[in-house]
N, C-alpha and C positions, 0 to 999 in steps of 0.2 A: 272580451269581445262579445257582443250580444246581437242577435238577430231579432228585432222587434216585429211583432205581427200586427195585423189590423186590430182595432179596438172593438171590443164587444160591449154594446150598450143595451141595458134592459131597464124597463120601468119598474119602480118599486112602490109598494103600498104599506111599508112598515116604517117605524121610527128609525132614524139614523143611528141612534145609540144602540138599540137592540140589534140592528144589522151589523154594526161594527163588532159588537160582542160576539155575535153568531159567527162572523167571518174569522175573527181572531182565534176563537176556540177551535173551529173546524180546521183552520190551517195548521195550528199547533198539533192537533190530533193526527193530521196527515203527514207530519214530519217536516213541515216547512219552518223556516226561521223568520220571524217578523222582526224587521230591523227599523221600521219607522211607522208609528201609528199616532194619529191625532183624530180630531172630530170629523174630518172630511176624507181622509185617505189612509190606506194601509199598504205598506210596501213589504214584500216578502221575497225570499229566495230559498232555493234548495241547494245545500252544500254537497255537490257530487264527490268532493274529495274527502268527505268524512270517513272515519274508520268504520268498517263494517261491510255488509254485503252489497254488491252492485246489482243484484237481481231486480230491485225495484226502481232503478234509475230510469229505465225506459218508460215507466208509467208515471213519471213526474215531469212537470215543466220546471225550467231552471229558475224562474222567478216571475214576478209581476207586480201589478199595482191596481188596487181598487180605489176609485175616486167616487165619492158619494155626493151628489148634488141634491141638497135638501130644499132647494128653492121651489118655485112653482112647477117645474118640470118633474121633479122627484124621480131621478134616474141614477143608476149606478153604471160606471164605466170601468171595464176591466181590460187592461192591456197586459200582455204577457210576452215573454221572450225565451229564447233558447240560446245557448252558448255553444259554438262549434269548436271550442278549444281542444277537446279530446280528438276530434276528427282531424283538425289541422296538425296536431302533433303526430297522429298516426300516418298522415300523408307525408309529412317530412321524413319520418322514420322509413317509410316505404321508398321514398326517393333516394335516401341514403343507401338502402339495400339494393335498389335497382342499379345505382351508379357503381357501387363497389363490390357487390356480391353476385347477383344474378338478376336478369331482366324479368324473370317470372314473378317477381314481387309486384308487378303492375296489376296483377289480379287482386292483391290486397287493397290497392287504391280503389278499384271498382267496387269492392265490397264495402269499403269505408263510405264512399259517396252514396251507395245504395242505402245503407243503414242510416245515414244522416237524413236522407230524404224521407225515409220511413219514420224517423223520429220527428220530423217536422209535421207529418200528417197525424201522427199519434198525439203530438202536443196540441194540435188544433182541437182534436176530439176531447182530450182531457180538459182543456180550458173551457169548452162549452159545457161539459158535464160538471165541472167544478162550479161554475157560476150558477147553473141550474139547480144544483143540489144546495148551494148556499142560500138561494132565494126561497127555498122551501121552509116551512116552519121547522123549528128545532126538533119537535117531537116526531116529525114524519121523515126525517133525513135517513137516507140509506148510505152505508159506507161500503 
């Protein structure tokens, strides 16, 4: 399940090949997995279920797609999404505990919804920062 956000569109003034190379290397360095790449688009995702620390998952978007229009308009379109799978599982677990153990687990549902809304706001900021940093020249990028 994915919640797709509005699309971010920016004008570009670089060659599409160099931009695709820049985007793919930057996404790989940031820990994203590129699963489809061609001359006009790059699709990527972040595997939240991978083995390791969960400390950085709040600072990642779950996936997205860059589409490069190299015609007369010369623009790049970035659409990104987040997946509420973890939050849905947590809410169902809380409902189970509310029904069969204690009603005080309703507080856990409130925290889950709050942190999911916080994650949506953070994802928007991360997406804008990601596309802005990718459109900079490769030598002046900051990580």
